[in-house]
PQR file with spaces between the fields and no chain letter, atoms N, CA, C, O and H, PARSE charges and radii, in Angstrom:
ATOM       1  N    MET     1      -2.424    8.312   -2.842 -0.4000 1.5000
ATOM       2  CA   MET     1      -3.324    9.390   -3.201 -0.0000 2.0000
ATOM       3  C    MET     1      -2.530   10.695   -3.288  0.5500 1.7000
ATOM       4  O    MET     1      -1.607   10.936   -2.510 -0.5500 1.4000
ATOM       5  N    PHE     2      -2.912   11.514   -4.242 -0.4000 1.5000
ATOM       6  CA   PHE     2      -2.236   12.788   -4.464 -0.0000 2.0000
ATOM       7  C    PHE     2      -3.098   13.932   -3.941  0.5500 1.7000
ATOM       8  O    PHE     2      -4.309   13.787   -3.774 -0.5500 1.4000
ATOM       9  H    PHE     2      -3.662   11.318   -4.873  0.4000 1.0000
ATOM      10  N    GLU     3      -2.464   15.056   -3.689 -0.4000 1.5000
ATOM      11  CA   GLU     3      -3.160   16.243   -3.202 -0.0000 2.0000
ATOM      12  C    GLU     3      -3.066   17.365   -4.237  0.5500 1.7000
ATOM      13  O    GLU     3      -2.177   17.368   -5.089 -0.5500 1.4000
ATOM      14  H    GLU     3      -1.480   15.174   -3.825  0.4000 1.0000
ATOM      15  N    GLU     4      -3.994   18.311   -4.149 -0.4000 1.5000
ATOM      16  CA   GLU     4      -3.943   19.469   -5.029 -0.0000 2.0000
ATOM      17  C    GLU     4      -2.631   20.217   -4.829  0.5500 1.7000
ATOM      18  O    GLU     4      -2.129   20.322   -3.710 -0.5500 1.4000
ATOM      19  H    GLU     4      -4.716   18.309   -3.457  0.4000 1.0000
ATOM      20  N    HIS     5      -2.086   20.732   -5.919 -0.4000 1.5000
ATOM      21  CA   HIS     5      -0.831   21.484   -5.986 -0.0000 2.0000
ATOM      22  C    HIS     5       0.404   20.588   -5.893  0.5500 1.7000
ATOM      23  O    HIS     5       1.525   21.097   -5.862 -0.5500 1.4000
ATOM      24  H    HIS     5      -2.495   20.647   -6.828  0.4000 1.0000
ATOM      25  N    GLU     6       0.226   19.293   -5.849 -0.4000 1.5000
ATOM      26  CA   GLU     6       1.360   18.371   -5.825 -0.0000 2.0000
ATOM      27  C    GLU     6       1.945   18.231   -7.230  0.5500 1.7000
ATOM      28  O    GLU     6       1.204   18.173   -8.211 -0.5500 1.4000
ATOM      29  H    GLU     6      -0.685   18.880   -5.874  0.4000 1.0000
ATOM      30  N    ILE     7       3.262   18.178   -7.323 -0.4000 1.5000
ATOM      31  CA   ILE     7       3.945   17.950   -8.592 -0.0000 2.0000
ATOM      32  C    ILE     7       3.965   16.450   -8.849  0.5500 1.7000
ATOM      33  O    ILE     7       4.294   15.659   -7.965 -0.5500 1.4000
ATOM      34  H    ILE     7       3.863   18.226   -6.526  0.4000 1.0000
ATOM      35  N    VAL     8       3.603   16.065  -10.095 -0.4000 1.5000
ATOM      36  CA   VAL     8       3.544   14.646  -10.454 -0.0000 2.0000
ATOM      37  C    VAL     8       4.210   14.424  -11.799  0.5500 1.7000
ATOM      38  O    VAL     8       4.482   15.369  -12.539 -0.5500 1.4000
ATOM      39  H    VAL     8       3.336   16.707  -10.814  0.4000 1.0000
ATOM      40  N    VAL     9       4.469   13.158  -12.103 -0.4000 1.5000
ATOM      41  CA   VAL     9       5.119   12.765  -13.344 -0.0000 2.0000
ATOM      42  C    VAL     9       4.161   11.884  -14.145  0.5500 1.7000
ATOM      43  O    VAL     9       3.560   10.954  -13.606 -0.5500 1.4000
ATOM      44  H    VAL     9       4.248   12.390  -11.501  0.4000 1.0000
ATOM      45  N    LEU    10       4.029   12.183  -15.423 -0.4000 1.5000
ATOM      46  CA   LEU    10       3.170   11.412  -16.315 -0.0000 2.0000
ATOM      47  C    LEU    10       3.789   10.044  -16.574  0.5500 1.7000
ATOM      48  O    LEU    10       4.991    9.939  -16.818 -0.5500 1.4000
ATOM      49  H    LEU    10       4.517   12.938  -15.861  0.4000 1.0000
ATOM      50  N    GLN    11       2.972    8.998  -16.523 -0.4000 1.5000
ATOM      51  CA   GLN    11       3.452    7.620  -16.663 -0.0000 2.0000
ATOM      52  C    GLN    11       3.304    7.063  -18.080  0.5500 1.7000
ATOM      53  O    GLN    11       3.750    5.946  -18.339 -0.5500 1.4000
ATOM      54  H    GLN    11       1.996    9.083  -16.325  0.4000 1.0000
ATOM      55  N    GLU    12       2.695    7.803  -18.998 -0.4000 1.5000
ATOM      56  CA   GLU    12       2.484    7.300  -20.356 -0.0000 2.0000
ATOM      57  C    GLU    12       2.427    8.469  -21.332  0.5500 1.7000
ATOM      58  O    GLU    12       2.174    9.607  -20.936 -0.5500 1.4000
ATOM      59  H    GLU    12       2.332    8.711  -18.788  0.4000 1.0000
ATOM      60  N    ASP    13       2.662    8.185  -22.602 -0.4000 1.5000
ATOM      61  CA   ASP    13       2.534    9.208  -23.630 -0.0000 2.0000
ATOM      62  C    ASP    13       1.069    9.555  -23.848  0.5500 1.7000
ATOM      63  O    ASP    13       0.204    8.679  -23.819 -0.5500 1.4000
ATOM      64  H    ASP    13       2.868    7.261  -22.924  0.4000 1.0000
ATOM      65  N    LEU    14       0.796   10.839  -24.068 -0.4000 1.5000
ATOM      66  CA   LEU    14      -0.531   11.329  -24.454 -0.0000 2.0000
ATOM      67  C    LEU    14      -0.341   12.160  -25.727  0.5500 1.7000
ATOM      68  O    LEU    14      -0.350   13.390  -25.671 -0.5500 1.4000
ATOM      69  H    LEU    14       1.498   11.551  -24.092  0.4000 1.0000
ATOM      70  N    PRO    15      -0.169   11.490  -26.876 -0.5600 1.5000
ATOM      71  CA   PRO    15       0.185   12.196  -28.106  0.2800 2.0000
ATOM      72  C    PRO    15      -0.842   13.232  -28.555  0.5500 1.7000
ATOM      73  O    PRO    15      -0.464   14.239  -29.154 -0.5500 1.4000
ATOM      74  N    ASP    16      -2.113   13.019  -28.286 -0.4000 1.5000
ATOM      75  CA   ASP    16      -3.135   13.997  -28.673 -0.0000 2.0000
ATOM      76  C    ASP    16      -2.939   15.334  -27.972  0.5500 1.7000
ATOM      77  O    ASP    16      -3.369   16.370  -28.478 -0.5500 1.4000
ATOM      78  H    ASP    16      -2.420   12.201  -27.799  0.4000 1.0000
ATOM      79  N    LEU    17      -2.288   15.317  -26.804 -0.4000 1.5000
ATOM      80  CA   LEU    17      -2.027   16.530  -26.042 -0.0000 2.0000
ATOM      81  C    LEU    17      -0.578   16.998  -26.181  0.5500 1.7000
ATOM      82  O    LEU    17      -0.200   18.026  -25.619 -0.5500 1.4000
ATOM      83  H    LEU    17      -1.938   14.475  -26.392  0.4000 1.0000
ATOM      84  N    GLY    18       0.229   16.249  -26.925 -0.4000 1.5000
ATOM      85  CA   GLY    18       1.631   16.602  -27.079 -0.0000 2.0000
ATOM      86  C    GLY    18       2.469   16.273  -25.861  0.5500 1.7000
ATOM      87  O    GLY    18       3.549   16.838  -25.683 -0.5500 1.4000
ATOM      88  H    GLY    18      -0.077   15.414  -27.382  0.4000 1.0000
ATOM      89  N    LEU    19       1.989   15.365  -25.015 -0.4000 1.5000
ATOM      90  CA   LEU    19       2.695   15.021  -23.778 -0.0000 2.0000
ATOM      91  C    LEU    19       3.381   13.668  -23.898  0.5500 1.7000
ATOM      92  O    LEU    19       2.906   12.772  -24.596 -0.5500 1.4000
ATOM      93  H    LEU    19       1.112   14.907  -25.160  0.4000 1.0000
ATOM      94  N    GLN    20       4.505   13.539  -23.205 -0.4000 1.5000
ATOM      95  CA   GLN    20       5.269   12.296  -23.214 -0.0000 2.0000
ATOM      96  C    GLN    20       5.448   11.776  -21.796  0.5500 1.7000
ATOM      97  O    GLN    20       5.428   12.530  -20.824 -0.5500 1.4000
ATOM      98  H    GLN    20       4.890   14.267  -22.638  0.4000 1.0000
ATOM      99  N    CYS    21       5.622   10.476  -21.711 -0.4000 1.5000
ATOM     100  CA   CYS    21       5.933    9.845  -20.434 -0.0000 2.0000
ATOM     101  C    CYS    21       7.129   10.566  -19.822  0.5500 1.7000
ATOM     102  O    CYS    21       8.134   10.789  -20.497 -0.5500 1.4000
ATOM     103  H    CYS    21       5.638    9.863  -22.501  0.4000 1.0000
ATOM     104  N    GLY    22       7.024   10.927  -18.559 -0.4000 1.5000
ATOM     105  CA   GLY    22       8.090   11.647  -17.876 -0.0000 2.0000
ATOM     106  C    GLY    22       7.854   13.141  -17.767  0.5500 1.7000
ATOM     107  O    GLY    22       8.548   13.822  -17.012 -0.5500 1.4000
ATOM     108  H    GLY    22       6.208   10.746  -18.011  0.4000 1.0000
ATOM     109  N    ASP    23       6.873   13.671  -18.521 -0.4000 1.5000
ATOM     110  CA   ASP    23       6.566   15.096  -18.395 -0.0000 2.0000
ATOM     111  C    ASP    23       6.037   15.380  -16.988  0.5500 1.7000
ATOM     112  O    ASP    23       5.367   14.547  -16.377 -0.5500 1.4000
ATOM     113  H    ASP    23       6.309   13.118  -19.134  0.4000 1.0000
ATOM     114  N    VAL    24       6.351   16.559  -16.499 -0.4000 1.5000
ATOM     115  CA   VAL    24       6.013   16.948  -15.138 -0.0000 2.0000
ATOM     116  C    VAL    24       4.810   17.886  -15.160  0.5500 1.7000
ATOM     117  O    VAL    24       4.749   18.814  -15.967 -0.5500 1.4000
ATOM     118  H    VAL    24       6.895   17.235  -16.995  0.4000 1.0000
ATOM     119  N    GLY    25       3.853   17.634  -14.262 -0.4000 1.5000
ATOM     120  CA   GLY    25       2.661   18.472  -14.160 -0.0000 2.0000
ATOM     121  C    GLY    25       2.326   18.771  -12.715  0.5500 1.7000
ATOM     122  O    GLY    25       2.985   18.291  -11.793 -0.5500 1.4000
ATOM     123  H    GLY    25       3.904   16.880  -13.607  0.4000 1.0000
ATOM     124  N    VAL    26       1.283   19.577  -12.533 -0.4000 1.5000
ATOM     125  CA   VAL    26       0.815   19.951  -11.198 -0.0000 2.0000
ATOM     126  C    VAL    26      -0.666   19.607  -11.091  0.5500 1.7000
ATOM     127  O    VAL    26      -1.450   19.932  -11.982 -0.5500 1.4000
ATOM     128  H    VAL    26       0.747   19.967  -13.283  0.4000 1.0000
ATOM     129  N    ILE    27      -1.039   18.962  -10.020 -0.4000 1.5000
ATOM     130  CA   ILE    27      -2.449   18.642   -9.800 -0.0000 2.0000
ATOM     131  C    ILE    27      -3.189   19.921   -9.430  0.5500 1.7000
ATOM     132  O    ILE    27      -2.826   20.610   -8.477 -0.5500 1.4000
ATOM     133  H    ILE    27      -0.402   18.698   -9.296  0.4000 1.0000
ATOM     134  N    VAL    28      -4.232   20.227  -10.198 -0.4000 1.5000
ATOM     135  CA   VAL    28      -5.018   21.419   -9.929 -0.0000 2.0000
ATOM     136  C    VAL    28      -6.396   21.089   -9.347  0.5500 1.7000
ATOM     137  O    VAL    28      -7.074   21.966   -8.812 -0.5500 1.4000
ATOM     138  H    VAL    28      -4.526   19.667  -10.972  0.4000 1.0000
ATOM     139  N    MET    29      -6.806   19.824   -9.454 -0.4000 1.5000
ATOM     140  CA   MET    29      -8.093   19.422   -8.871 -0.0000 2.0000
ATOM     141  C    MET    29      -8.108   17.907   -8.680  0.5500 1.7000
ATOM     142  O    MET    29      -7.594   17.151   -9.504 -0.5500 1.4000
ATOM     143  H    MET    29      -6.255   19.111   -9.889  0.4000 1.0000
ATOM     144  N    LYS    30      -8.709   17.494   -7.579 -0.4000 1.5000
ATOM     145  CA   LYS    30      -8.866   16.067   -7.274 -0.0000 2.0000
ATOM     146  C    LYS    30     -10.332   15.710   -7.458  0.5500 1.7000
ATOM     147  O    LYS    30     -11.207   16.414   -6.954 -0.5500 1.4000
ATOM     148  H    LYS    30      -9.126   18.108   -6.910  0.4000 1.0000
ATOM     149  N    HIS    31     -10.617   14.610   -8.184 -0.4000 1.5000
ATOM     150  CA   HIS    31     -11.991   14.156   -8.427 -0.0000 2.0000
ATOM     151  C    HIS    31     -12.287   12.874   -7.659  0.5500 1.7000
ATOM     152  O    HIS    31     -11.412   12.027   -7.483 -0.5500 1.4000
ATOM     153  H    HIS    31      -9.906   14.039   -8.593  0.4000 1.0000
ATOM     154  N    ARG    32     -13.508   12.746   -7.213 -0.4000 1.5000
ATOM     155  CA   ARG    32     -14.018   11.513   -6.603 -0.0000 2.0000
ATOM     156  C    ARG    32     -13.047   10.890   -5.613  0.5500 1.7000
ATOM     157  O    ARG    32     -12.725    9.705   -5.699 -0.5500 1.4000
ATOM     158  H    ARG    32     -14.219   13.434   -7.356  0.4000 1.0000
ATOM     159  N    ASP    33     -12.584   11.707   -4.672 -0.4000 1.5000
ATOM     160  CA   ASP    33     -11.703   11.233   -3.601 -0.0000 2.0000
ATOM     161  C    ASP    33     -10.455   10.534   -4.128  0.5500 1.7000
ATOM     162  O    ASP    33      -9.993    9.549   -3.551 -0.5500 1.4000
ATOM     163  H    ASP    33     -12.845   12.670   -4.603  0.4000 1.0000
ATOM     164  N    GLY    34      -9.908   11.055   -5.237 -0.4000 1.5000
ATOM     165  CA   GLY    34      -8.649   10.542   -5.742 -0.0000 2.0000
ATOM     166  C    GLY    34      -8.748    9.524   -6.865  0.5500 1.7000
ATOM     167  O    GLY    34      -7.735    8.929   -7.233 -0.5500 1.4000
ATOM     168  H    GLY    34     -10.283   11.855   -5.706  0.4000 1.0000
ATOM     169  N    GLU    35      -9.936    9.302   -7.424 -0.4000 1.5000
ATOM     170  CA   GLU    35     -10.056    8.384   -8.557 -0.0000 2.0000
ATOM     171  C    GLU    35      -9.482    8.995   -9.822  0.5500 1.7000
ATOM     172  O    GLU    35      -8.979    8.280  -10.688 -0.5500 1.4000
ATOM     173  H    GLU    35     -10.759    9.785   -7.125  0.4000 1.0000
ATOM     174  N    ALA    36      -9.557   10.326   -9.935 -0.4000 1.5000
ATOM     175  CA   ALA    36      -9.020   11.030  -11.101 -0.0000 2.0000
ATOM     176  C    ALA    36      -8.530   12.405  -10.664  0.5500 1.7000
ATOM     177  O    ALA    36      -8.890   12.911   -9.602 -0.5500 1.4000
ATOM     178  H    ALA    36      -9.966   10.907   -9.232  0.4000 1.0000
ATOM     179  N    TYR    37      -7.695   12.992  -11.521 -0.4000 1.5000
ATOM     180  CA   TYR    37      -7.084   14.283  -11.197 -0.0000 2.0000
ATOM     181  C    TYR    37      -7.020   15.152  -12.447  0.5500 1.7000
ATOM     182  O    TYR    37      -6.805   14.655  -13.553 -0.5500 1.4000
ATOM     183  H    TYR    37      -7.402   12.580  -12.384  0.4000 1.0000
ATOM     184  N    GLU    38      -7.208   16.447  -12.259 -0.4000 1.5000
ATOM     185  CA   GLU    38      -6.917   17.409  -13.315 -0.0000 2.0000
ATOM     186  C    GLU    38      -5.461   17.797  -13.125  0.5500 1.7000
ATOM     187  O    GLU    38      -5.073   18.262  -12.054 -0.5500 1.4000
ATOM     188  H    GLU    38      -7.383   16.850  -11.360  0.4000 1.0000
ATOM     189  N    VAL    39      -4.659   17.609  -14.158 -0.4000 1.5000
ATOM     190  CA   VAL    39      -3.232   17.902  -14.076 -0.0000 2.0000
ATOM     191  C    VAL    39      -2.884   18.927  -15.152  0.5500 1.7000
ATOM     192  O    VAL    39      -3.205   18.742  -16.326 -0.5500 1.4000
ATOM     193  H    VAL    39      -4.975   17.231  -15.029  0.4000 1.0000
ATOM     194  N    GLU    40      -2.225   20.006  -14.742 -0.4000 1.5000
ATOM     195  CA   GLU    40      -1.795   21.035  -15.679 -0.0000 2.0000
ATOM     196  C    GLU    40      -0.315   20.835  -15.994  0.5500 1.7000
ATOM     197  O    GLU    40       0.511   20.655  -15.098 -0.5500 1.4000
ATOM     198  H    GLU    40      -1.963   20.156  -13.789  0.4000 1.0000
ATOM     199  N    PHE    41      -0.004   20.871  -17.286 -0.4000 1.5000
ATOM     200  CA   PHE    41       1.371   20.748  -17.764 -0.0000 2.0000
ATOM     201  C    PHE    41       1.764   22.090  -18.356  0.5500 1.7000
ATOM     202  O    PHE    41       1.037   22.665  -19.166 -0.5500 1.4000
ATOM     203  H    PHE    41      -0.674   21.017  -18.013  0.4000 1.0000
ATOM     204  N    LEU    42       2.925   22.580  -17.940 -0.4000 1.5000
ATOM     205  CA   LEU    42       3.372   23.925  -18.299 -0.0000 2.0000
ATOM     206  C    LEU    42       4.737   23.883  -18.981  0.5500 1.7000
ATOM     207  O    LEU    42       5.524   22.959  -18.774 -0.5500 1.4000
ATOM     208  H    LEU    42       3.516   22.112  -17.283  0.4000 1.0000
ATOM     209  N    THR    43       5.004   24.915  -19.809 -0.4000 1.5000
ATOM     210  CA   THR    43       6.365   25.097  -20.297 -0.0000 2.0000
ATOM     211  C    THR    43       7.199   25.616  -19.129  0.5500 1.7000
ATOM     212  O    THR    43       6.654   25.982  -18.089 -0.5500 1.4000
ATOM     213  H    THR    43       4.365   25.665  -19.977  0.4000 1.0000
ATOM     214  N    LEU    44       8.514   25.649  -19.300 -0.4000 1.5000
ATOM     215  CA   LEU    44       9.374   26.167  -18.242 -0.0000 2.0000
ATOM     216  C    LEU    44       9.186   27.665  -18.034  0.5500 1.7000
ATOM     217  O    LEU    44       9.598   28.194  -17.002 -0.5500 1.4000
ATOM     218  H    LEU    44       8.957   25.352  -20.145  0.4000 1.0000
ATOM     219  N    ARG    45       8.576   28.355  -18.986 -0.4000 1.5000
ATOM     220  CA   ARG    45       8.279   29.777  -18.839 -0.0000 2.0000
ATOM     221  C    ARG    45       6.891   30.027  -18.246  0.5500 1.7000
ATOM     222  O    ARG    45       6.496   31.176  -18.047 -0.5500 1.4000
ATOM     223  H    ARG    45       8.241   27.925  -19.824  0.4000 1.0000
ATOM     224  N    GLY    46       6.156   28.952  -17.965 -0.4000 1.5000
ATOM     225  CA   GLY    46       4.871   29.093  -17.296 -0.0000 2.0000
ATOM     226  C    GLY    46       3.645   29.104  -18.189  0.5500 1.7000
ATOM     227  O    GLY    46       2.541   29.345  -17.701 -0.5500 1.4000
ATOM     228  H    GLY    46       6.476   28.019  -18.126  0.4000 1.0000
ATOM     229  N    ASP    47       3.802   28.850  -19.488 -0.4000 1.5000
ATOM     230  CA   ASP    47       2.656   28.773  -20.390 -0.0000 2.0000
ATOM     231  C    ASP    47       2.018   27.389  -20.294  0.5500 1.7000
ATOM     232  O    ASP    47       2.719   26.378  -20.265 -0.5500 1.4000
ATOM     233  H    ASP    47       4.699   28.654  -19.884  0.4000 1.0000
ATOM     234  N    THR    48       0.695   27.347  -20.245 -0.4000 1.5000
ATOM     235  CA   THR    48       0.002   26.069  -20.173 -0.0000 2.0000
ATOM     236  C    THR    48       0.100   25.333  -21.500  0.5500 1.7000
ATOM     237  O    THR    48      -0.209   25.888  -22.554 -0.5500 1.4000
ATOM     238  H    THR    48       0.125   28.168  -20.268  0.4000 1.0000
ATOM     239  N    VAL    49       0.532   24.082  -21.440 -0.4000 1.5000
ATOM     240  CA   VAL    49       0.588   23.209  -22.608 -0.0000 2.0000
ATOM     241  C    VAL    49      -0.709   22.419  -22.712  0.5500 1.7000
ATOM     242  O    VAL    49      -1.297   22.315  -23.787 -0.5500 1.4000
ATOM     243  H    VAL    49       0.783   23.630  -20.583  0.4000 1.0000
ATOM     244  N    ALA    50      -1.150   21.865  -21.585 -0.4000 1.5000
ATOM     245  CA   ALA    50      -2.364   21.047  -21.560 -0.0000 2.0000
ATOM     246  C    ALA    50      -2.857   20.915  -20.133  0.5500 1.7000
ATOM     247  O    ALA    50      -2.087   20.983  -19.175 -0.5500 1.4000
ATOM     248  H    ALA    50      -0.672   21.950  -20.711  0.4000 1.0000
ATOM     249  N    VAL    51      -4.155   20.726  -20.018 -0.4000 1.5000
ATOM     250  CA   VAL    51      -4.780   20.333  -18.760 -0.0000 2.0000
ATOM     251  C    VAL    51      -5.515   19.047  -19.064  0.5500 1.7000
ATOM     252  O    VAL    51      -6.394   19.020  -19.925 -0.5500 1.4000
ATOM     253  H    VAL    51      -4.780   20.671  -20.797  0.4000 1.0000
ATOM     254  N    ALA    52      -5.166   17.986  -18.368 -0.4000 1.5000
ATOM     255  CA   ALA    52      -5.714   16.663  -18.662 -0.0000 2.0000
ATOM     256  C    ALA    52      -6.359   16.063  -17.427  0.5500 1.7000
ATOM     257  O    ALA    52      -5.868   16.231  -16.310 -0.5500 1.4000
ATOM     258  H    ALA    52      -4.452   18.007  -17.668  0.4000 1.0000
ATOM     259  N    THR    53      -7.467   15.360  -17.641 -0.4000 1.5000
ATOM     260  CA   THR    53      -8.076   14.566  -16.582 -0.0000 2.0000
ATOM     261  C    THR    53      -7.448   13.188  -16.646  0.5500 1.7000
ATOM     262  O    THR    53      -7.600   12.472  -17.636 -0.5500 1.4000
ATOM     263  H    THR    53      -7.865   15.225  -18.548  0.4000 1.0000
ATOM     264  N    LEU    54      -6.744   12.818  -15.593 -0.4000 1.5000
ATOM     265  CA   LEU    54      -5.976   11.570  -15.584 -0.0000 2.0000
ATOM     266  C    LEU    54      -6.381   10.679  -14.427  0.5500 1.7000
ATOM     267  O    LEU    54      -6.744   11.159  -13.353 -0.5500 1.4000
ATOM     268  H    LEU    54      -6.619   13.399  -14.789  0.4000 1.0000
ATOM     269  N    GLN    55      -6.317    9.387  -14.655 -0.4000 1.5000
ATOM     270  CA   GLN    55      -6.535    8.410  -13.604 -0.0000 2.0000
ATOM     271  C    GLN    55      -5.277    8.328  -12.740  0.5500 1.7000
ATOM     272  O    GLN    55      -4.182    8.655  -13.198 -0.5500 1.4000
ATOM     273  H    GLN    55      -6.023    8.997  -15.528  0.4000 1.0000
ATOM     274  N    ALA    56      -5.435    7.900  -11.513 -0.4000 1.5000
ATOM     275  CA   ALA    56      -4.307    7.839  -10.580 -0.0000 2.0000
ATOM     276  C    ALA    56      -3.149    7.014  -11.127  0.5500 1.7000
ATOM     277  O    ALA    56      -1.991    7.351  -10.882 -0.5500 1.4000
ATOM     278  H    ALA    56      -6.324    7.634  -11.142  0.4000 1.0000
ATOM     279  N    GLN    57      -3.430    5.952  -11.852 -0.4000 1.5000
ATOM     280  CA   GLN    57      -2.361    5.091  -12.368 -0.0000 2.0000
ATOM     281  C    GLN    57      -1.598    5.725  -13.534  0.5500 1.7000
ATOM     282  O    GLN    57      -0.564    5.198  -13.943 -0.5500 1.4000
ATOM     283  H    GLN    57      -4.371    5.678  -12.051  0.4000 1.0000
ATOM     284  N    GLN    58      -2.081    6.835  -14.073 -0.4000 1.5000
ATOM     285  CA   GLN    58      -1.396    7.510  -15.167 -0.0000 2.0000
ATOM     286  C    GLN    58      -0.335    8.498  -14.686  0.5500 1.7000
ATOM     287  O    GLN    58       0.425    9.037  -15.490 -0.5500 1.4000
ATOM     288  H    GLN    58      -2.921    7.263  -13.740  0.4000 1.0000
ATOM     289  N    ILE    59      -0.286    8.734  -13.387 -0.4000 1.5000
ATOM     290  CA   ILE    59       0.695    9.658  -12.818 -0.0000 2.0000
ATOM     291  C    ILE    59       1.390    9.002  -11.634  0.5500 1.7000
ATOM     292  O    ILE    59       0.917    8.011  -11.078 -0.5500 1.4000
ATOM     293  H    ILE    59      -0.903    8.297  -12.733  0.4000 1.0000
ATOM     294  N    ARG    60       2.513    9.580  -11.269 -0.4000 1.5000
ATOM     295  CA   ARG    60       3.231    9.087  -10.088 -0.0000 2.0000
ATOM     296  C    ARG    60       3.877   10.273   -9.391  0.5500 1.7000
ATOM     297  O    ARG    60       4.046   11.333   -9.995 -0.5500 1.4000
ATOM     298  H    ARG    60       2.897   10.385  -11.720  0.4000 1.0000
ATOM     299  N    PRO    61       4.237   10.103   -8.128 -0.5600 1.5000
ATOM     300  CA   PRO    61       4.925   11.191   -7.430  0.2800 2.0000
ATOM     301  C    PRO    61       6.350   11.358   -7.937  0.5500 1.7000
ATOM     302  O    PRO    61       6.915   10.446   -8.540 -0.5500 1.4000
ATOM     303  N    VAL    62       6.918   12.516   -7.690 -0.4000 1.5000
ATOM     304  CA   VAL    62       8.325   12.768   -7.977 -0.0000 2.0000
ATOM     305  C    VAL    62       9.153   11.935   -6.995  0.5500 1.7000
ATOM     306  O    VAL    62       8.827   11.849   -5.811 -0.5500 1.4000
ATOM     307  H    VAL    62       6.459   13.257   -7.199  0.4000 1.0000
ATOM     308  N    ARG    63      10.209   11.333   -7.495 -0.4000 1.5000
ATOM     309  CA   ARG    63      11.071   10.493   -6.654 -0.0000 2.0000
ATOM     310  C    ARG    63      12.347   11.245   -6.275  0.5500 1.7000
ATOM     311  O    ARG    63      12.797   12.133   -6.999 -0.5500 1.4000
ATOM     312  H    ARG    63      10.473   11.402   -8.457  0.4000 1.0000
ATOM     313  N    ASP    64      12.916   10.874   -5.136 -0.4000 1.5000
ATOM     314  CA   ASP    64      14.203   11.437   -4.728 -0.0000 2.0000
ATOM     315  C    ASP    64      15.242   11.175   -5.813  0.5500 1.7000
ATOM     316  O    ASP    64      15.263   10.102   -6.417 -0.5500 1.4000
ATOM     317  H    ASP    64      12.550   10.153   -4.549  0.4000 1.0000
ATOM     318  N    GLY    65      16.092   12.149   -6.055 -0.4000 1.5000
ATOM     319  CA   GLY    65      17.172   11.984   -6.996 -0.0000 2.0000
ATOM     320  C    GLY    65      16.815   12.236   -8.444  0.5500 1.7000
ATOM     321  O    GLY    65      17.672   12.080   -9.313 -0.5500 1.4000
ATOM     322  H    GLY    65      16.075   13.021   -5.565  0.4000 1.0000
ATOM     323  N    GLU    66      15.568   12.625   -8.744 -0.4000 1.5000
ATOM     324  CA   GLU    66      15.178   12.915  -10.123 -0.0000 2.0000
ATOM     325  C    GLU    66      15.514   14.359  -10.473  0.5500 1.7000
ATOM     326  O    GLU    66      15.545   15.232   -9.606 -0.5500 1.4000
ATOM     327  H    GLU    66      14.871   12.752   -8.038  0.4000 1.0000
ATOM     328  N    ILE    67      15.762   14.590  -11.744 -0.4000 1.5000
ATOM     329  CA   ILE    67      16.076   15.921  -12.231 -0.0000 2.0000
ATOM     330  C    ILE    67      15.146   16.225  -13.411  0.5500 1.7000
ATOM     331  O    ILE    67      14.829   15.338  -14.204 -0.5500 1.4000
ATOM     332  H    ILE    67      15.736   13.880  -12.448  0.4000 1.0000
ATOM     333  N    ALA    68      14.716   17.477  -13.519 -0.4000 1.5000
ATOM     334  CA   ALA    68      13.864   17.878  -14.645 -0.0000 2.0000
ATOM     335  C    ALA    68      14.697   17.913  -15.919  0.5500 1.7000
ATOM     336  O    ALA    68      15.899   18.176  -15.875 -0.5500 1.4000
ATOM     337  H    ALA    68      14.973   18.198  -12.876  0.4000 1.0000
ATOM     338  N    HIS    69      14.060   17.649  -17.044 -0.4000 1.5000
ATOM     339  CA   HIS    69      14.727   17.626  -18.340 -0.0000 2.0000
ATOM     340  C    HIS    69      13.911   18.472  -19.311  0.5500 1.7000
ATOM     341  O    HIS    69      12.698   18.290  -19.415 -0.5500 1.4000
ATOM     342  H    HIS    69      13.084   17.435  -17.079  0.4000 1.0000
ATOM     343  N    ALA    70      14.550   19.384  -20.013 -0.4000 1.5000
ATOM     344  CA   ALA    70      13.850   20.246  -20.970 -0.0000 2.0000
ATOM     345  C    ALA    70      13.800   19.581  -22.335  0.5500 1.7000
ATOM     346  O    ALA    70      14.770   18.960  -22.771 -0.5500 1.4000
ATOM     347  H    ALA    70      15.535   19.531  -19.928  0.4000 1.0000
ATOM     348  N    ARG    71      12.651   19.717  -23.012 -0.4000 1.5000
ATOM     349  CA   ARG    71      12.488   19.224  -24.379 -0.0000 2.0000
ATOM     350  C    ARG    71      11.608   20.203  -25.135  0.5500 1.7000
ATOM     351  O    ARG    71      10.782   20.891  -24.535 -0.5500 1.4000
ATOM     352  H    ARG    71      11.863   20.222  -22.658  0.4000 1.0000
ATOM     353  N    ALA    72      11.777   20.268  -26.419 -0.4000 1.5000
ATOM     354  CA   ALA    72      10.953   21.151  -27.244 -0.0000 2.0000
ATOM     355  C    ALA    72       9.638   20.456  -27.578  0.5500 1.7000
ATOM     356  O    ALA    72       9.606   19.251  -27.829 -0.5500 1.4000
ATOM     357  H    ALA    72      12.449   19.710  -26.907  0.4000 1.0000
ATOM     358  N    LEU    73       8.554   21.232  -27.579 -0.4000 1.5000
ATOM     359  CA   LEU    73       7.249   20.714  -27.975 -0.0000 2.0000
ATOM     360  C    LEU    73       7.106   20.849  -29.483  0.5500 1.7000
ATOM     361  O    LEU    73       7.579   21.821  -30.072 -0.5500 1.4000
ATOM     362  H    LEU    73       8.581   22.211  -27.375  0.4000 1.0000
ATOM     363  N    ALA    74       6.466   19.893  -30.097 -0.4000 1.5000
ATOM     364  CA   ALA    74       6.281   19.903  -31.545 -0.0000 2.0000
ATOM     365  C    ALA    74       5.473   21.111  -32.016  0.5500 1.7000
ATOM     366  O    ALA    74       5.712   21.624  -33.109 -0.5500 1.4000
ATOM     367  H    ALA    74       6.081   19.103  -29.618  0.4000 1.0000
ATOM     368  N    LYS    75       4.517   21.571  -31.200 -0.4000 1.5000
ATOM     369  CA   LYS    75       3.640   22.658  -31.648 -0.0000 2.0000
ATOM     370  C    LYS    75       4.227   24.050  -31.437  0.5500 1.7000
ATOM     371  O    LYS    75       3.603   25.040  -31.819 -0.5500 1.4000
ATOM     372  H    LYS    75       4.323   21.154  -30.312  0.4000 1.0000
ATOM     373  N    TYR    76       5.433   24.150  -30.829 -0.4000 1.5000
ATOM     374  CA   TYR    76       6.030   25.462  -30.604 -0.0000 2.0000
ATOM     375  C    TYR    76       7.038   25.781  -31.656  0.5500 1.7000
ATOM     376  O    TYR    76       7.645   26.851  -31.626 -0.5500 1.4000
ATOM     377  H    TYR    76       5.941   23.346  -30.519  0.4000 1.0000
């Protein structure tokens, strides 16, 4: 189970939102005791790219030894 303000990693592509597997987001709200989460995805400058309601299996915690990777968004 994840908590609000926790950093998480997207487990699948969400092309309608311009998101790819591996994108990093922050949980901004927990629904139904952890059945779903509102996750905000931001640019490295802090602009919101998308806020998505995701099921727990669509995200995972950050793992030890991982490093963030920058990529350009198609809509920018």
